DSSP file (Angstrom, degrees, kcal/mol; ACC not computed):
  #  RESIDUE AA STRUCTURE BP1 BP2  ACC     N-H-->O    O-->H-N    N-H-->O    O-->H-N    TCO  KAPPA ALPHA  PHI   PSI    X-CA   Y-CA   Z-CA
    1    1 A M              0   0    0      0, 0.0    81,-0.0     0, 0.0    77,-0.0   0.000 360.0 360.0 360.0 136.4  -57.0   -1.5   26.3
    2    2 A D     >  -     0   0    0      1,-0.1     4,-2.2     4,-0.0     5,-0.2  -0.251 360.0-107.8 -76.1 166.0  -57.9   -5.1   27.1
    3    3 A N  H  > S+     0   0    0      1,-0.2     4,-2.4     2,-0.2     5,-0.2   0.808 114.8  60.1 -63.5 -32.2  -55.3   -7.6   28.4
    4    4 A F  H  > S+     0   0    0      2,-0.2     4,-1.9     1,-0.2    -1,-0.2   0.956 110.0  40.1 -62.2 -50.8  -55.4   -9.5   25.1
    5    5 A L  H  > S+     0   0    0      1,-0.2     4,-2.7     2,-0.2     5,-0.2   0.892 113.7  54.5 -65.8 -39.2  -54.2   -6.6   23.0
    6    6 A A  H  X S+     0   0    0     -4,-2.2     4,-2.2     1,-0.2    -1,-0.2   0.900 108.1  50.5 -61.4 -39.5  -51.7   -5.5   25.7
    7    7 A G  H  X S+     0   0    0     -4,-2.4     4,-2.1     2,-0.2    -1,-0.2   0.890 110.0  49.9 -64.4 -40.1  -50.2   -9.0   25.6
    8    8 A I  H  X S+     0   0    0     -4,-1.9     4,-2.2     2,-0.2    -2,-0.2   0.949 112.8  45.7 -63.5 -48.6  -49.9   -8.8   21.8
    9    9 A F  H  X S+     0   0    0     -4,-2.7     4,-2.3     1,-0.2    -2,-0.2   0.870 112.0  51.8 -65.4 -35.6  -48.2   -5.5   21.9
   10   10 A N  H  X S+     0   0    0     -4,-2.2     4,-1.3    -5,-0.2    -1,-0.2   0.883 109.3  49.8 -67.6 -37.4  -45.9   -6.5   24.8
   11   11 A S  H  < S+     0   0    0     -4,-2.1     4,-0.5     2,-0.2    -2,-0.2   0.882 111.3  49.2 -69.1 -36.1  -44.8   -9.6   22.8
   12   12 A I  H >< S+     0   0    0     -4,-2.2     3,-1.3     1,-0.2    -2,-0.2   0.918 108.6  53.8 -64.1 -42.3  -44.1   -7.5   19.8
   13   13 A R  H 3< S+     0   0    0     -4,-2.3    -1,-0.2     1,-0.3    -2,-0.2   0.785 100.6  61.1 -64.4 -27.1  -42.1   -5.1   21.9
   14   14 A R  T 3< S+     0   0    0     -4,-1.3    -1,-0.3    -5,-0.1    -2,-0.2   0.648  81.1 103.5 -75.7 -14.7  -39.9   -8.0   23.2
   15   15 A M  S <  S-     0   0    0     -3,-1.3    -3,-0.0    -4,-0.5     0, 0.0  -0.366  80.5-126.2 -64.1 149.0  -38.7   -8.8   19.7
   16   16 A P  S    S+     0   0    0      0, 0.0     2,-0.3     0, 0.0    -1,-0.1   0.587  80.2 101.0 -74.4  -7.2  -35.2   -7.6   19.1
   17   17 A Y        +     0   0    0     -5,-0.2     2,-0.3    17,-0.0    -2,-0.1  -0.584  46.7 175.4 -84.7 138.3  -36.2   -5.6   16.0
   18   18 A R        -     0   0    0     -2,-0.3    52,-0.2    13,-0.2    17,-0.2  -0.974  31.2-112.8-135.5 151.0  -36.8   -1.9   16.1
   19   19 A R        -     0   0    0     50,-2.8    52,-0.2    -2,-0.3     9,-0.2  -0.483  67.6 -16.5 -76.5 155.6  -37.6    0.7   13.4
   20   20 A G        +     0   0    0      7,-2.7    14,-0.2     2,-0.2    -2,-0.2  -0.365  31.5 155.9  79.0-165.7  -35.0    3.3   12.6
   21   21 A P  S    S+     0   0    0      0, 0.0     2,-1.6     0, 0.0    -1,-0.1  -0.989 101.5  38.9 -80.9 -21.4  -32.3    4.7   13.5
   22   22 A K  S    S+     0   0    0      5,-0.1     2,-0.4     8,-0.1     8,-0.2  -0.615  91.7 166.9 -90.3  78.4  -31.4    5.6    9.9
   23   23 A R        +     0   0    0     -2,-1.6    -4,-0.0     1,-0.2     0, 0.0  -0.737  30.7 165.2-105.3 142.9  -35.0    6.4    9.0
   24   24 A W  S    S-     0   0    0     -2,-0.4    -1,-0.2    -4,-0.0    -2,-0.0   0.717  84.6  -8.7-108.8 -59.3  -36.4    8.2    6.0
   25   25 A V  S    S-     0   0    0      0, 0.0    -2,-0.1     0, 0.0     0, 0.0   0.801 139.1 -12.2-106.5 -76.2  -40.1    7.5    6.1
   26   26 A G  S    S-     0   0    0     -6,-0.0    -3,-0.1     0, 0.0    -7,-0.0   0.524  83.8-118.5-109.5  -8.2  -41.1    4.8    8.6
   27   27 A G  S  > S+     0   0    0     -8,-0.2    -7,-2.7    -5,-0.1     4,-2.1   0.519  76.6 123.4  85.2   5.2  -37.7    3.4    9.6
   28   28 A I  H  > S+     0   0    0     -9,-0.2     4,-2.4     2,-0.2     5,-0.2   0.941  76.0  44.3 -66.4 -47.6  -38.5   -0.1    8.4
   29   29 A C  H  > S+     0   0    0      1,-0.2     4,-2.6     2,-0.2     5,-0.2   0.908 114.2  49.8 -64.7 -42.4  -35.5   -0.3    6.0
   30   30 A G  H  > S+     0   0    0      1,-0.2     4,-2.2     2,-0.2    -1,-0.2   0.882 111.6  49.3 -63.5 -38.3  -33.1    1.2    8.6
   31   31 A G  H  X S+     0   0    0     -4,-2.1     4,-2.4     2,-0.2   -13,-0.2   0.905 111.5  48.1 -67.9 -42.0  -34.3   -1.2   11.2
   32   32 A L  H  X S+     0   0    0     -4,-2.4     4,-2.2     2,-0.2     6,-0.3   0.932 113.0  48.7 -61.8 -45.7  -33.9   -4.2    8.9
   33   33 A A  H  X>S+     0   0    0     -4,-2.6     5,-1.4     1,-0.2     4,-1.3   0.907 113.5  46.4 -62.2 -42.5  -30.4   -3.1    7.9
   34   34 A A  H  <5S+     0   0    0     -4,-2.2    -1,-0.2   -14,-0.2    -2,-0.2   0.896 112.6  50.4 -67.4 -40.0  -29.4   -2.5   11.5
   35   35 A Q  H  <5S+     0   0    0     -4,-2.4    -2,-0.2     1,-0.2    -1,-0.2   0.896 122.8  29.1 -65.8 -41.4  -30.8   -5.8   12.7
   36   36 A F  H  <5S-     0   0    0     -4,-2.2    -1,-0.2    -5,-0.2    -2,-0.2   0.441 106.8-114.5-104.0  -0.6  -29.1   -7.9   10.1
   37   37 A G  T  <5 +     0   0    0     -4,-1.3    -3,-0.2     1,-0.2     2,-0.2   0.789  65.7 146.0  74.4  28.2  -26.0   -5.8    9.4
   38   38 A W      < -     0   0    0     -5,-1.4     2,-0.4    -6,-0.3    -1,-0.2  -0.529  60.0 -93.2 -94.2 162.9  -27.0   -5.0    5.8
   39   39 A D     >  -     0   0    0     -2,-0.2     4,-1.9     1,-0.1     3,-0.4  -0.642  30.3-141.6 -73.6 126.0  -26.3   -1.8    3.9
   40   40 A V  H  > S+     0   0    0     -2,-0.4     4,-2.3     1,-0.2     5,-0.2   0.816  99.2  58.5 -62.8 -31.0  -29.4    0.4    4.4
   41   41 A K  H  > S+     0   0    0      2,-0.2     4,-2.1     1,-0.2    -1,-0.2   0.903 105.9  48.4 -65.6 -40.2  -29.2    1.6    0.7
   42   42 A V  H  > S+     0   0    0     -3,-0.4     4,-2.4     2,-0.2    -2,-0.2   0.910 111.0  50.6 -66.0 -42.0  -29.5   -2.0   -0.6
   43   43 A V  H  X S+     0   0    0     -4,-1.9     4,-2.5     1,-0.2    -2,-0.2   0.916 109.8  50.5 -62.2 -42.9  -32.5   -2.6    1.7
   44   44 A R  H  X S+     0   0    0     -4,-2.3     4,-2.5     2,-0.2    -1,-0.2   0.899 110.1  50.0 -62.6 -40.5  -34.2    0.5    0.5
   45   45 A I  H  X S+     0   0    0     -4,-2.1     4,-2.4     2,-0.2    -2,-0.2   0.926 111.2  48.7 -64.1 -44.2  -33.7   -0.5   -3.1
   46   46 A V  H  X S+     0   0    0     -4,-2.4     4,-1.9     2,-0.2    -2,-0.2   0.913 112.4  48.6 -62.5 -42.5  -35.1   -4.0   -2.5
   47   47 A V  H  X S+     0   0    0     -4,-2.5     4,-1.0     2,-0.2    -2,-0.2   0.919 110.9  50.0 -64.6 -42.9  -38.1   -2.5   -0.7
   48   48 A L  H >< S+     0   0    0     -4,-2.5     3,-0.5     1,-0.2     4,-0.3   0.896 109.9  51.0 -62.6 -39.0  -38.7    0.0   -3.5
   49   49 A L  H >< S+     0   0    0     -4,-2.4     3,-1.4     1,-0.2     4,-0.4   0.853 104.3  58.2 -65.5 -33.5  -38.5   -2.9   -6.1
   50   50 A S  H >< S+     0   0    0     -4,-1.9     3,-1.0     1,-0.3     7,-0.9   0.755  92.3  69.2 -67.5 -22.5  -41.1   -4.8   -4.0
   51   51 A F  T << S+     0   0    0     -4,-1.0     4,-0.3    -3,-0.5    -1,-0.3   0.691  85.5  69.5 -68.7 -16.5  -43.5   -1.9   -4.5
   52   52 A I  T <  S+     0   0    0     -3,-1.4    -1,-0.2    -4,-0.3    -2,-0.2   0.844  80.9  89.1 -67.6 -33.0  -43.7   -2.9   -8.1
   53   53 A L  S <> S-     0   0    0     -3,-1.0     4,-0.6    -4,-0.4     2,-0.5  -0.427 103.6 -91.1 -65.2 138.0  -45.6   -6.0   -7.1
   54   54 A P  T  4 S-     0   0    0      0, 0.0     2,-0.9     0, 0.0    -1,-0.1  -0.346  88.5 -39.4 -59.6 109.2  -49.3   -5.3   -7.0
   55   55 A Y  T  > S+     0   0    0     -2,-0.5     4,-2.5    -4,-0.3     5,-0.3   0.072 117.2  97.9  69.0 -23.7  -50.1   -4.2   -3.4
   56   56 A I  H  > S+     0   0    0     -2,-0.9     4,-2.5     2,-0.2     5,-0.2   0.941  84.2  42.7 -64.9 -49.8  -47.8   -6.7   -1.7
   57   57 A G  H  X S+     0   0    0     -7,-0.9     4,-2.1    -4,-0.6    -6,-0.2   0.934 119.3  42.3 -63.4 -48.0  -44.8   -4.4   -1.1
   58   58 A V  H  > S+     0   0    0     -5,-0.4     4,-2.5    -8,-0.2     5,-0.2   0.918 115.9  49.0 -66.8 -43.8  -46.8   -1.4    0.0
   59   59 A A  H  X S+     0   0    0     -4,-2.5     4,-2.4     1,-0.2     5,-0.2   0.916 111.8  48.9 -63.0 -43.4  -49.1   -3.5    2.2
   60   60 A T  H  X S+     0   0    0     -4,-2.5     4,-2.4    -5,-0.3    -1,-0.2   0.910 111.9  49.5 -62.5 -42.3  -46.2   -5.3    3.9
   61   61 A Y  H  X S+     0   0    0     -4,-2.1     4,-2.5    -5,-0.2    -2,-0.2   0.922 111.8  47.8 -63.1 -44.7  -44.5   -2.0    4.5
   62   62 A L  H  X S+     0   0    0     -4,-2.5     4,-2.1     2,-0.2    -2,-0.2   0.890 112.3  48.8 -65.9 -39.1  -47.6   -0.4    6.1
   63   63 A I  H  X S+     0   0    0     -4,-2.4     4,-1.9     2,-0.2     5,-0.2   0.923 112.2  49.0 -64.7 -43.5  -48.3   -3.4    8.3
   64   64 A A  H  X S+     0   0    0     -4,-2.4     4,-2.5     1,-0.2    -2,-0.2   0.907 110.9  50.6 -62.2 -41.4  -44.6   -3.4    9.4
   65   65 A W  H  < S+     0   0    0     -4,-2.5    -1,-0.2     1,-0.2    -2,-0.2   0.901 112.2  46.9 -63.3 -40.8  -44.8    0.3   10.2
   66   66 A A  H  < S+     0   0    0     -4,-2.1    11,-2.2     1,-0.2    12,-0.3   0.816 122.7  32.6 -71.8 -30.5  -48.0   -0.1   12.2
   67   67 A L  H  < S+     0   0    0     -4,-1.9    -2,-0.2     9,-0.1    -3,-0.2   0.743  96.1  86.5-102.8 -25.9  -46.8   -3.1   14.3
   68   68 A L  S  < S-     0   0    0     -4,-2.5   -50,-0.1    -5,-0.2   -55,-0.1  -0.597  76.8-117.5 -86.4 137.2  -43.0   -2.8   14.8
   69   69 A P        -     0   0    0      0, 0.0   -50,-2.8     0, 0.0     6,-0.2  -0.314  21.1-127.9 -71.0 150.7  -41.8   -0.7   17.7
   70   70 A A    >   -     0   0    0      4,-2.4     3,-1.8   -52,-0.2   -50,-0.1  -0.216  43.5 -83.8 -80.7-179.1  -39.7    2.4   17.3
   71   71 A Q  T 3  S+     0   0    0      1,-0.3   -51,-0.1   -52,-0.2    -1,-0.1   0.810 132.5  51.8 -58.8 -31.4  -36.4    2.9   19.1
   72   72 A D  T 3  S-     0   0    0      2,-0.1    -1,-0.3     1,-0.0   -54,-0.0   0.441 120.6-107.6 -87.4   0.6  -38.3    4.1   22.2
   73   73 A G  S <  S+     0   0    0     -3,-1.8     2,-0.2     1,-0.3    -2,-0.1   0.398  72.1 140.8  91.4  -3.0  -40.5    1.0   22.2
   74   74 A S        -     0   0    0     -5,-0.1    -4,-2.4     4,-0.0    -1,-0.3  -0.526  39.0-153.2 -76.9 141.6  -43.7    2.8   21.1
   75   75 A I     >  -     0   0    0     -6,-0.2     4,-2.3    -2,-0.2     3,-0.3  -0.969   9.6-144.4-116.0 121.4  -45.9    1.0   18.6
   76   76 A P  H  > S+     0   0    0      0, 0.0     4,-2.2     0, 0.0     5,-0.2   0.870 100.1  49.7 -55.3 -41.4  -48.0    3.2   16.3
   77   77 A L  H  > S+     0   0    0    -11,-2.2     4,-2.4     1,-0.2     5,-0.2   0.894 110.0  51.3 -66.3 -38.0  -51.0    0.8   16.2
   78   78 A E  H  > S+     0   0    0    -12,-0.3     4,-2.4    -3,-0.3    -1,-0.2   0.912 109.6  50.4 -63.5 -42.4  -51.0    0.6   20.0
   79   79 A T  H  X S+     0   0    0     -4,-2.3     4,-1.9     1,-0.2    -2,-0.2   0.907 111.2  48.7 -61.1 -42.2  -51.0    4.3   20.3
   80   80 A A  H  X S+     0   0    0     -4,-2.2     4,-2.0    -5,-0.2    -2,-0.2   0.896 110.8  49.9 -66.0 -40.5  -53.9    4.6   17.9
   81   81 A V  H  X S+     0   0    0     -4,-2.4     4,-1.9     1,-0.2    -2,-0.2   0.901 109.7  51.4 -65.4 -40.4  -55.9    1.9   19.8
   82   82 A R  H  X S+     0   0    0     -4,-2.4     4,-0.8     1,-0.2    -1,-0.2   0.899 109.5  50.1 -63.2 -39.9  -55.3    3.7   23.1
   83   83 A K  H  < S+     0   0    0     -4,-1.9     3,-0.4     1,-0.2    -1,-0.2   0.879 110.3  50.3 -66.8 -37.1  -56.5    7.0   21.6
   84   84 A L  H  < S+     0   0    0     -4,-2.0    -1,-0.2     1,-0.2    -2,-0.2   0.857 112.8  46.5 -67.8 -34.6  -59.7    5.3   20.3
   85   85 A N  H  <        0   0    0     -4,-1.9    -1,-0.2     1,-0.2    -2,-0.2   0.577 360.0 360.0 -83.8 -10.2  -60.4    3.8   23.7
   86   86 A A     <        0   0    0     -4,-0.8    -1,-0.2    -3,-0.4    -2,-0.1   0.483 360.0 360.0 -79.0 360.0  -59.8    7.0   25.6
């Protein structure tokens, strides 16, 4: 992986936000709730309501899942790029 992409992933990893720990699908709602001190059920309802909007809710969720680090610091998009370059 080139230095440019490594720099992007490292800067994402330095953000205080993480996916999970109360995860159902991708951990985005659980991570938002944990970061801001919100009730995870309310966040899940808001996200599900955003899916009603044409493509915006689902696309935003998928982008967040691909780019935001998990509790262990792993980023799904970074893992996929490394596998493609291997």
